[in-house]
MMTF fields as JSON, N, C-alpha, C and O atoms, coordinates in Angstrom:
{
  "mmtfVersion": "1.0.0",
  "mmtfProducer": "UNKNOWN",
  "numBonds": 431,
  "numAtoms": 432,
  "numGroups": 108,
  "numChains": 1,
  "numModels": 1,
  "chainsPerModel": [1],
  "groupsPerChain": [108],
  "chainIdList": ["A"],
  "bondAtomList": [4, 2, 8, 6, 12, 10, 16, 14, 20, 18, 24, 22, 28, 26, 32, 30, 36, 34, 40, 38, 44, 42, 48, 46, 52, 50, 56, 54, 60, 58, 64, 62, 68, 66, 72, 70, 76, 74, 80, 78, 84, 82, 88, 86, 92, 90, 96, 94, 100, 98, 104, 102, 108, 106, 112, 110, 116, 114, 120, 118, 124, 122, 128, 126, 132, 130, 136, 134, 140, 138, 144, 142, 148, 146, 152, 150, 156, 154, 160, 158, 164, 162, 168, 166, 172, 170, 176, 174, 180, 178, 184, 182, 188, 186, 192, 190, 196, 194, 200, 198, 204, 202, 208, 206, 212, 210, 216, 214, 220, 218, 224, 222, 228, 226, 232, 230, 236, 234, 240, 238, 244, 242, 248, 246, 252, 250, 256, 254, 260, 258, 264, 262, 268, 266, 272, 270, 276, 274, 280, 278, 284, 282, 288, 286, 292, 290, 296, 294, 300, 298, 304, 302, 308, 306, 312, 310, 316, 314, 320, 318, 324, 322, 328, 326, 332, 330, 336, 334, 340, 338, 344, 342, 348, 346, 352, 350, 356, 354, 360, 358, 364, 362, 368, 366, 372, 370, 376, 374, 380, 378, 384, 382, 388, 386, 392, 390, 396, 394, 400, 398, 404, 402, 408, 406, 412, 410, 416, 414, 420, 418, 424, 422, 428, 426],
  "bondOrderList": [1, 1, 1, 1, 1, 1, 1, 1, 1, 1, 1, 1, 1, 1, 1, 1, 1, 1, 1, 1, 1, 1, 1, 1, 1, 1, 1, 1, 1, 1, 1, 1, 1, 1, 1, 1, 1, 1, 1, 1, 1, 1, 1, 1, 1, 1, 1, 1, 1, 1, 1, 1, 1, 1, 1, 1, 1, 1, 1, 1, 1, 1, 1, 1, 1, 1, 1, 1, 1, 1, 1, 1, 1, 1, 1, 1, 1, 1, 1, 1, 1, 1, 1, 1, 1, 1, 1, 1, 1, 1, 1, 1, 1, 1, 1, 1, 1, 1, 1, 1, 1, 1, 1, 1, 1, 1, 1],
  "groupList": [{"groupName": "MET", "atomNameList": ["N", "CA", "C", "O"], "elementList": ["N", "C", "C", "O"], "formalChargeList": [0, 0, 0, 0], "bondAtomList": [1, 0, 2, 1, 3, 2], "bondOrderList": [1, 1, 2], "singleLetterCode": "M", "chemCompType": "L-PEPTIDE LINKING"}, {"groupName": "ALA", "atomNameList": ["N", "CA", "C", "O"], "elementList": ["N", "C", "C", "O"], "formalChargeList": [0, 0, 0, 0], "bondAtomList": [1, 0, 2, 1, 3, 2], "bondOrderList": [1, 1, 2], "singleLetterCode": "A", "chemCompType": "L-PEPTIDE LINKING"}, {"groupName": "VAL", "atomNameList": ["N", "CA", "C", "O"], "elementList": ["N", "C", "C", "O"], "formalChargeList": [0, 0, 0, 0], "bondAtomList": [1, 0, 2, 1, 3, 2], "bondOrderList": [1, 1, 2], "singleLetterCode": "V", "chemCompType": "L-PEPTIDE LINKING"}, {"groupName": "ASP", "atomNameList": ["N", "CA", "C", "O"], "elementList": ["N", "C", "C", "O"], "formalChargeList": [0, 0, 0, 0], "bondAtomList": [1, 0, 2, 1, 3, 2], "bondOrderList": [1, 1, 2], "singleLetterCode": "D", "chemCompType": "L-PEPTIDE LINKING"}, {"groupName": "GLU", "atomNameList": ["N", "CA", "C", "O"], "elementList": ["N", "C", "C", "O"], "formalChargeList": [0, 0, 0, 0], "bondAtomList": [1, 0, 2, 1, 3, 2], "bondOrderList": [1, 1, 2], "singleLetterCode": "E", "chemCompType": "L-PEPTIDE LINKING"}, {"groupName": "LEU", "atomNameList": ["N", "CA", "C", "O"], "elementList": ["N", "C", "C", "O"], "formalChargeList": [0, 0, 0, 0], "bondAtomList": [1, 0, 2, 1, 3, 2], "bondOrderList": [1, 1, 2], "singleLetterCode": "L", "chemCompType": "L-PEPTIDE LINKING"}, {"groupName": "HIS", "atomNameList": ["N", "CA", "C", "O"], "elementList": ["N", "C", "C", "O"], "formalChargeList": [0, 0, 0, 0], "bondAtomList": [1, 0, 2, 1, 3, 2], "bondOrderList": [1, 1, 2], "singleLetterCode": "H", "chemCompType": "L-PEPTIDE LINKING"}, {"groupName": "ARG", "atomNameList": ["N", "CA", "C", "O"], "elementList": ["N", "C", "C", "O"], "formalChargeList": [0, 0, 0, 0], "bondAtomList": [1, 0, 2, 1, 3, 2], "bondOrderList": [1, 1, 2], "singleLetterCode": "R", "chemCompType": "L-PEPTIDE LINKING"}, {"groupName": "GLY", "atomNameList": ["N", "CA", "C", "O"], "elementList": ["N", "C", "C", "O"], "formalChargeList": [0, 0, 0, 0], "bondAtomList": [1, 0, 2, 1, 3, 2], "bondOrderList": [1, 1, 2], "singleLetterCode": "G", "chemCompType": "PEPTIDE LINKING"}, {"groupName": "SER", "atomNameList": ["N", "CA", "C", "O"], "elementList": ["N", "C", "C", "O"], "formalChargeList": [0, 0, 0, 0], "bondAtomList": [1, 0, 2, 1, 3, 2], "bondOrderList": [1, 1, 2], "singleLetterCode": "S", "chemCompType": "L-PEPTIDE LINKING"}, {"groupName": "ILE", "atomNameList": ["N", "CA", "C", "O"], "elementList": ["N", "C", "C", "O"], "formalChargeList": [0, 0, 0, 0], "bondAtomList": [1, 0, 2, 1, 3, 2], "bondOrderList": [1, 1, 2], "singleLetterCode": "I", "chemCompType": "L-PEPTIDE LINKING"}, {"groupName": "PHE", "atomNameList": ["N", "CA", "C", "O"], "elementList": ["N", "C", "C", "O"], "formalChargeList": [0, 0, 0, 0], "bondAtomList": [1, 0, 2, 1, 3, 2], "bondOrderList": [1, 1, 2], "singleLetterCode": "F", "chemCompType": "L-PEPTIDE LINKING"}, {"groupName": "CYS", "atomNameList": ["N", "CA", "C", "O"], "elementList": ["N", "C", "C", "O"], "formalChargeList": [0, 0, 0, 0], "bondAtomList": [1, 0, 2, 1, 3, 2], "bondOrderList": [1, 1, 2], "singleLetterCode": "C", "chemCompType": "L-PEPTIDE LINKING"}, {"groupName": "ASN", "atomNameList": ["N", "CA", "C", "O"], "elementList": ["N", "C", "C", "O"], "formalChargeList": [0, 0, 0, 0], "bondAtomList": [1, 0, 2, 1, 3, 2], "bondOrderList": [1, 1, 2], "singleLetterCode": "N", "chemCompType": "L-PEPTIDE LINKING"}, {"groupName": "THR", "atomNameList": ["N", "CA", "C", "O"], "elementList": ["N", "C", "C", "O"], "formalChargeList": [0, 0, 0, 0], "bondAtomList": [1, 0, 2, 1, 3, 2], "bondOrderList": [1, 1, 2], "singleLetterCode": "T", "chemCompType": "L-PEPTIDE LINKING"}, {"groupName": "TRP", "atomNameList": ["N", "CA", "C", "O"], "elementList": ["N", "C", "C", "O"], "formalChargeList": [0, 0, 0, 0], "bondAtomList": [1, 0, 2, 1, 3, 2], "bondOrderList": [1, 1, 2], "singleLetterCode": "W", "chemCompType": "L-PEPTIDE LINKING"}, {"groupName": "GLN", "atomNameList": ["N", "CA", "C", "O"], "elementList": ["N", "C", "C", "O"], "formalChargeList": [0, 0, 0, 0], "bondAtomList": [1, 0, 2, 1, 3, 2], "bondOrderList": [1, 1, 2], "singleLetterCode": "Q", "chemCompType": "L-PEPTIDE LINKING"}, {"groupName": "PRO", "atomNameList": ["N", "CA", "C", "O"], "elementList": ["N", "C", "C", "O"], "formalChargeList": [0, 0, 0, 0], "bondAtomList": [1, 0, 2, 1, 3, 2], "bondOrderList": [1, 1, 2], "singleLetterCode": "P", "chemCompType": "L-PEPTIDE LINKING"}, {"groupName": "TYR", "atomNameList": ["N", "CA", "C", "O"], "elementList": ["N", "C", "C", "O"], "formalChargeList": [0, 0, 0, 0], "bondAtomList": [1, 0, 2, 1, 3, 2], "bondOrderList": [1, 1, 2], "singleLetterCode": "Y", "chemCompType": "L-PEPTIDE LINKING"}, {"groupName": "LYS", "atomNameList": ["N", "CA", "C", "O"], "elementList": ["N", "C", "C", "O"], "formalChargeList": [0, 0, 0, 0], "bondAtomList": [1, 0, 2, 1, 3, 2], "bondOrderList": [1, 1, 2], "singleLetterCode": "K", "chemCompType": "L-PEPTIDE LINKING"}],
  "groupTypeList": [0, 1, 2, 3, 1, 4, 5, 6, 4, 7, 2, 7, 5, 5, 5, 1, 8, 3, 0, 9, 10, 9, 4, 7, 1, 0, 11, 8, 8, 10, 1, 11, 0, 12, 13, 8, 13, 0, 1, 2, 8, 10, 2, 8, 14, 7, 5, 0, 2, 7, 2, 8, 7, 3, 7, 15, 16, 4, 1, 5, 5, 4, 17, 6, 2, 14, 4, 0, 3, 11, 14, 8, 7, 9, 0, 7, 8, 11, 0, 18, 2, 0, 17, 4, 8, 5, 2, 8, 8, 8, 5, 19, 14, 15, 2, 4, 14, 8, 10, 7, 11, 1, 1, 9, 5, 17, 17, 19],
  "groupIdList": [1, 2, 3, 4, 5, 6, 7, 8, 9, 10, 11, 12, 13, 14, 15, 16, 17, 18, 19, 20, 21, 22, 23, 24, 25, 26, 27, 28, 29, 30, 31, 32, 33, 34, 35, 36, 37, 38, 39, 40, 41, 42, 43, 44, 45, 46, 47, 48, 49, 50, 51, 52, 53, 54, 55, 56, 57, 58, 59, 60, 61, 62, 63, 64, 65, 66, 67, 68, 69, 70, 71, 72, 73, 74, 75, 76, 77, 78, 79, 80, 81, 82, 83, 84, 85, 86, 87, 88, 89, 90, 91, 92, 93, 94, 95, 96, 97, 98, 99, 100, 101, 102, 103, 104, 105, 106, 107, 108],
  "secStructList": [7, 7, 7, 7, 2, 2, 2, 2, 2, 2, 2, 2, 2, 2, 2, 6, 6, 7, 6, 6, 3, 3, 3, 3, 3, 3, 6, 6, 3, 3, 3, 3, 3, 3, 6, 6, 3, 3, 3, 3, 3, 3, 3, 6, 6, 3, 3, 3, 3, 3, 7, 7, 2, 2, 2, 2, 2, 2, 2, 6, 6, 1, 6, 6, 3, 3, 3, 7, 7, 6, 6, 1, 1, 7, 7, 6, 6, 3, 3, 3, 3, 7, 4, 4, 4, 4, 6, 6, 6, 2, 2, 2, 2, 2, 2, 2, 2, 2, 2, 2, 2, 2, 2, 6, 1, 7, 7, 7],
  "xCoordList": [-0.226, 0.129, 1.623, 2.131, 2.299, 3.733, 3.991, 3.201, 5.1, 5.517, 6.368, 7.248, 6.11, 6.899, 8.333, 8.595, 9.254, 10.645, 11.319, 12.092, 11.036, 11.654, 11.163, 11.953, 9.867, 9.315, 9.876, 10.203, 9.988, 10.547, 11.962, 12.298, 12.773, 14.143, 14.174, 14.998, 13.295, 13.252, 12.899, 13.488, 11.939, 11.579, 12.738, 13.068, 13.349, 14.504, 15.608, 16.201, 15.879, 16.924, 16.555, 17.415, 15.286, 14.859, 15.025, 15.294, 14.864, 14.886, 16.213, 16.366, 17.168, 18.457, 19.13, 19.164, 19.652, 20.384, 19.516, 20.049, 18.213, 17.321, 17.113, 16.4, 17.727, 17.701, 16.329, 16.109, 15.407, 14.069, 13.164, 12.036, 13.659, 12.851, 13.136, 14.288, 12.065, 12.186, 11.158, 10.221, 11.343, 10.429, 9.717, 10.273, 8.476, 7.685, 6.707, 6.118, 6.539, 5.517, 4.157, 3.895, 3.285, 1.982, 1.066, 1.535, -0.228, -1.221, -0.91, -1.243, -0.288, 0.057, 1.199, 1.427, 1.921, 3.046, 4.112, 4.333, 4.761, 5.819, 5.417, 4.995, 5.546, 5.295, 6.604, 7.45, 6.763, 7.911, 7.408, 6.485, 8.032, 7.63, 8.613, 9.817, 8.09, 8.914, 8.686, 7.586, 9.713, 9.607, 8.473, 7.806, 8.257, 7.241, 5.859, 4.952, 5.672, 4.381, 4.418, 5.374, 3.371, 3.331, 3.313, 2.554, 4.158, 4.255, 3.836, 2.92, 4.51, 4.215, 4.385, 4.97, 3.869, 4.033, 3.84, 3.467, 4.1, 3.939, 3.029, 3.289, 1.966, 1.04, 0.933, 0.3, 1.543, 1.593, 2.424, 3.609, 1.795, 2.493, 2.082, 2.502, 1.255, 0.752, 1.536, 2.011, 1.658, 2.254, 1.13, 0.236, 1.172, 0.22, 0.846, 2.011, 0.074, 0.587, -0.357, -1.576, 0.23, -0.551, -0.48, 0.582, -1.612, -1.659, -2.375, -2.299, -3.07, -3.839, -5.24, -5.504, -6.125, -7.538, -7.755, -8.644, -6.966, -7.161, -6.853, -7.485, -5.91, -5.498, -6.077, -5.892, -6.758, -7.209, -8.106, -7.83, -9.166, -10.091, -9.363, -9.588, -8.495, -7.732, -6.804, -6.7, -6.136, -5.192, -5.899, -5.326, -7.123, -7.858, -8.189, -8.559, -8.063, -8.304, -7.097, -7.208, -5.942, -4.72, -4.84, -5.537, -4.156, -4.2, -3.598, -2.644, -4.155, -3.638, -3.728, -2.968, -4.648, -4.823, -6.205, -7.185, -6.269, -7.539, -7.585, -6.561, -8.784, -8.941, -8.28, -8.279, -7.727, -7.214, -8.386, -8.994, -8.686, -9.829, -9.421, -10.131, -8.297, -7.725, -8.703, -8.743, -9.477, -10.391, -11.775, -12.682, -11.949, -13.253, -14.015, -15.063, -13.49, -14.081, -12.944, -11.798, -13.276, -12.274, -11.57, -12.207, -10.248, -9.45, -9.086, -8.131, -9.857, -9.629, -8.214, -7.736, -7.567, -6.208, -5.14, -3.963, -5.561, -4.645, -5.15, -6.356, -4.233, -4.626, -3.601, -2.486, -3.991, -3.082, -2.733, -3.579, -1.47, -1.044, -0.712, 0.115, -1.359, -1.154, 0.215, 0.786, 0.746, 2.08, 2.263, 3.354, 1.217, 1.322, 1.652, 2.22, 1.313, 1.602, 2.97, 3.323, 3.752, 5.054, 6.216, 7.361, 5.93, 6.982, 7.581, 6.986, 8.757, 9.423, 9.614, 10.112, 9.221, 9.352, 8.176, 8.142, 7.203, 6.008, 6.283, 5.725, 7.138, 7.443, 8.054, 7.636, 9.034, 9.693, 8.694, 8.708, 7.838, 6.842, 5.929, 5.687, 5.415, 4.489, 5.178, 4.608, 6.396, 7.129, 7.388, 7.199, 7.811, 8.041, 6.752, 6.782, 5.625, 4.337, 4.024, 3.647, 4.181, 3.916, 4.871, 4.454, 6.144, 7.142, 6.866, 6.95, 6.542, 6.258, 5.08, 5.125, 4.024, 2.886, 3.272, 2.987, 3.906, 4.263, 5.235, 5.162, 6.138, 7.091, 6.404, 6.952, 5.212, 4.48, 3.776, 3.284, 3.726, 3.061, 4.041, 5.248, 3.545, 4.44, 5.091, 4.423, 6.372, 7.046, 6.379, 5.832, 6.432, 5.889, 7.022, 6.782],
  "yCoordList": [7.56, 8.556, 8.416, 7.312, 9.536, 9.529, 9.26, 9.629, 8.619, 8.315, 9.471, 9.959, 9.905, 10.956, 10.452, 9.551, 11.036, 10.566, 10.686, 9.81, 11.75, 11.926, 10.866, 10.292, 10.613, 9.575, 8.207, 7.408, 7.936, 6.674, 6.48, 5.406, 7.516, 7.427, 7.25, 6.494, 7.931, 7.789, 6.36, 5.816, 5.747, 4.36, 3.432, 2.532, 3.643, 2.815, 2.867, 1.84, 4.042, 4.183, 3.417, 2.798, 3.46, 2.725, 1.215, 0.503, 0.727, -0.716, -1.209, -2.4, -0.312, -0.676, -1.796, -1.771, -2.759, -3.853, -5.025, -6.071, -4.892, -5.993, -6.86, -6.47, -8.016, -8.886, -9.508, -10.09, -9.396, -9.954, -8.994, -9.346, -7.781, -6.737, -6.646, -6.685, -6.524, -6.254, -5.188, -4.936, -4.566, -3.541, -4.05, -4.818, -3.605, -4.013, -2.887, -2.275, -2.623, -1.677, -2.304, -3.44, -1.545, -2.08, -0.933, 0.071, -1.072, -0.08, 1.314, 2.315, 1.387, 2.678, 3.358, 4.554, 2.61, 3.153, 2.092, 1.258, 2.126, 1.185, 0.444, 1.062, -0.876, -1.686, -2.271, -2.678, -2.311, -2.962, -4.285, -4.32, -5.36, -6.703, -7.252, -7.005, -7.989, -8.671, -10.164, -10.664, -10.865, -12.298, -12.573, -13.604, -11.649, -11.812, -11.321, -11.354, -10.864, -10.351, -8.825, -8.241, -8.183, -6.743, -6.23, -6.717, -5.243, -4.661, -3.195, -2.799, -2.399, -0.976, -0.591, -1.331, 0.562, 1.055, 2.551, 3.184, 3.097, 4.531, 4.733, 4.226, 5.474, 5.848, 7.36, 7.91, 8.027, 9.487, 9.944, 9.625, 10.696, 11.19, 10.426, 10.762, 9.391, 8.621, 7.331, 6.731, 6.924, 5.635, 4.63, 4.844, 3.545, 2.456, 1.501, 1.128, 1.107, 0.21, -0.982, -0.826, -2.161, -3.372, -3.69, -4.022, -3.585, -3.827, -5.125, -5.598, -5.703, -6.92, -6.603, -5.532, -7.542, -7.332, -7.167, -6.422, -7.843, -7.774, -6.395, -5.976, -5.695, -4.388, -3.222, -2.063, -3.517, -2.507, -1.448, -0.257, -1.845, -0.874, 0.034, 1.244, -0.55, 0.225, 1.22, 2.373, 0.781, 1.646, 2.824, 3.908, 2.625, 3.707, 4.855, 5.94, 4.633, 5.683, 6.601, 7.659, 6.196, 6.992, 8.268, 8.284, 9.343, 10.587, 10.402, 9.645, 11.089, 11.136, 9.8, 9.549, 8.951, 7.627, 7.572, 8.059, 6.97, 6.759, 5.339, 4.668, 4.902, 3.581, 3.565, 4.57, 2.436, 2.257, 1.811, 0.768, 2.612, 2.316, 2.352, 2.909, 1.766, 1.801, 1.308, 1.855, 0.301, -0.289, 0.361, -0.09, 1.406, 2.032, 1.515, 2.05, 0.486, -0.002, -0.25, -0.469, -0.215, -0.335, -1.68, -2.72, -1.649, -2.878, -3.138, -2.567, -4.002, -4.29, -4.827, -5.683, -4.296, -4.724, -3.809, -3.926, -2.889, -1.936, -0.524, -0.305, 0.431, 1.815, 2.749, 2.346, 3.989, 5.042, 5.921, 6.21, 6.34, 7.365, 8.599, 8.544, 9.692, 10.943, 11.532, 11.176, 12.418, 12.98, 13.56, 13.477, 14.142, 14.735, 13.685, 14.023, 12.445, 11.371, 10.743, 9.802, 11.27, 10.678, 11.557, 11.302, 12.584, 13.482, 12.925, 12.071, 13.418, 12.935, 11.439, 10.91, 10.757, 9.298, 8.557, 7.327, 9.288, 8.663, 7.674, 6.577, 8.053, 7.157, 5.856, 4.772, 5.962, 4.759, 3.854, 2.636, 4.447, 3.662, 2.905, 1.713, 3.584, 2.931, 1.891, 0.834, 2.179, 1.183, -0.058, -1.177, 0.12, -1.031, -1.809, -3.036, -1.117, -1.786, -2.695, -3.853, -2.167, -2.954, -4.128, -5.228, -3.895, -4.963, -6.052, -7.24, -5.66, -6.639, -7.537, -8.751, -6.932, -7.746, -8.675, -9.871, -8.148, -8.984, -10.099, -11.202, -9.821, -10.84, -11.963, -13.058, -11.69, -12.717, -13.714, -14.744, -13.415, -14.286, -15.314, -15.074, -16.438, -17.405, -16.785, -16.068, -17.041, -16.498, -16.995, -18.097, -16.172, -16.549, -16.906, -17.253],
  "zCoordList": [-20.992, -19.993, -19.685, -19.492, -19.643, -19.368, -17.885, -17.016, -17.634, -16.265, -15.748, -16.456, -14.527, -13.886, -13.727, -12.931, -14.485, -14.512, -13.148, -12.76, -12.428, -11.113, -10.127, -9.377, -10.135, -9.258, -9.634, -8.756, -10.925, -11.399, -10.843, -10.346, -10.93, -10.428, -8.908, -8.393, -8.197, -6.731, -6.328, -5.394, -7.027, -6.72, -7.072, -6.299, -8.222, -8.611, -7.558, -7.228, -7.04, -6.014, -4.742, -4.115, -4.369, -3.175, -3.349, -2.381, -4.578, -4.838, -5.399, -5.669, -5.576, -6.156, -5.359, -4.129, -6.077, -5.446, -5.033, -4.665, -5.08, -4.712, -5.955, -6.88, -5.969, -7.144, -7.4, -8.462, -6.448, -6.652, -7.43, -7.774, -7.706, -8.338, -9.831, -10.264, -10.607, -12.039, -12.395, -11.637, -13.551, -14.035, -15.278, -16.064, -15.439, -16.597, -16.942, -16.051, -18.224, -18.659, -18.384, -18.78, -17.697, -17.322, -16.911, -16.376, -17.154, -16.747, -17.301, -16.668, -18.454, -19.028, -18.308, -18.493, -17.488, -16.734, -16.547, -17.426, -15.42, -15.074, -13.809, -12.832, -13.823, -12.625, -12.142, -12.939, -10.843, -10.219, -9.649, -8.835, -10.092, -9.715, -8.679, -8.756, -7.725, -6.722, -6.913, -6.679, -7.333, -7.64, -8.625, -8.538, -9.561, -10.586, -10.209, -11.041, -8.98, -8.521, -8.465, -7.955, -8.992, -8.97, -7.53, -6.692, -7.262, -5.924, -5.93, -5.209, -6.746, -6.877, -8.339, -9.131, -8.675, -10.033, -10.078, -9.09, -11.241, -11.447, -12.64, -13.731, -12.419, -13.483, -13.428, -12.526, -14.381, -14.354, -13.17, -13.069, -12.274, -11.077, -9.824, -8.717, -10.006, -8.861, -8.685, -9.649, -7.439, -7.126, -6.929, -6.109, -7.674, -7.502, -6.492, -6.625, -5.486, -4.446, -4.307, -4.23, -4.276, -4.042, -2.555, -2.029, -1.891, -0.451, -0.108, 1.026, -1.087, -0.831, -0.358, 0.187, -0.572, -0.225, 1.28, 1.693, 2.095, 3.545, 4.114, 5.083, 3.539, 4.068, 3.267, 3.638, 2.199, 1.253, 1.887, 1.747, 2.576, 3.19, 4.17, 4.191, 4.976, 5.959, 5.26, 5.68, 4.205, 3.492, 2.83, 2.722, 2.393, 1.743, 2.7, 2.253, 3.985, 4.974, 5.157, 5.776, 4.617, 4.747, 3.911, 2.896, 4.339, 3.564, 2.167, 1.991, 1.197, -0.179, -0.911, -1.846, -0.489, -1.102, -1.744, -1.18, -2.937, -3.618, -4.16, -4.284, -4.477, -5.083, -6.447, -7.158, -6.805, -8.157, -9.014, -8.773, -10.01, -10.866, -12.335, -13.173, -12.632, -13.975, -15.035, -16.136, -14.725, -15.697, -15.66, -16.359, -14.862, -14.722, -13.515, -13.153, -12.903, -11.651, -10.666, -11.06, -9.404, -8.353, -8.411, -8.575, -8.274, -8.236, -6.775, -6.248, -6.136, -4.717, -4.514, -5.258, -3.486, -3.176, -3.746, -3.407, -4.622, -5.235, -4.965, -4.85, -4.865, -4.626, -5.237, -5.57, -5.375, -5.824, -4.632, -3.786, -4.581, -3.63, -4.47, -5.381, -4.152, -4.87, -4.517, -3.486, -5.347, -5.098, -3.701, -3.137, -3.139, -1.797, -0.733, 0.306, -0.971, -0.027, -0.202, 0.509, -1.161, -1.479, -1.049, -1.42, -0.273, 0.206, 1.498, 2.155, 1.844, 3.061, 2.996, 2.002, 4.051, 4.099, 3.497, 3.526, 2.945, 2.403, 1.284, 1.273, 0.345, -0.768, -0.265, -0.671, 0.609, 1.13, 1.848, 1.666, 2.653, 3.393, 2.447, 2.641, 1.418, 0.498, -0.374, -0.644, -0.817, -1.612, -0.768, -1.245, 0.462, 1.345, 1.583, 1.675, 1.683, 1.872, 0.682, 0.862, -0.525, -1.724, -1.882, -2.244, -1.611, -1.73, -0.697, -1.01, 0.509, 1.567, 1.167, 1.365, 0.604, 0.199, -0.954, -0.899, -1.98, -3.14, -2.748, -3.29, -1.818, -1.365, -0.589, -0.46, -0.077, 0.689, -0.235, 0.226, -1.521, -2.493, -3.072, -3.077, -3.553, -4.188, -5.423, -6.168, -5.655, -6.846, -8.121, -8.164, -9.146, -10.453, -11.388, -12.544]
}
């Protein structure tokens, strides 16, 4: 699946200058890693966000959010945000959420 080039650039701009961030091809898209831990990614036109198991159920109640089911079954702690949830300040909020969670993990 192709990665939405515009969304990719928007995420890159939000994370520019953060030396703890790297990019990696993953899940058929692009993943942004924070200190080696997956934080957010792009699969097609959706933003994948790692929120952690503790916040996962709560995050799924947000508008334009669905379970991440890349393997055919739900991946607890990960979710997709549909394009409608990435307008205005939505993208920044979700990217910061994923980065905050990944930064809380021990570096890899």
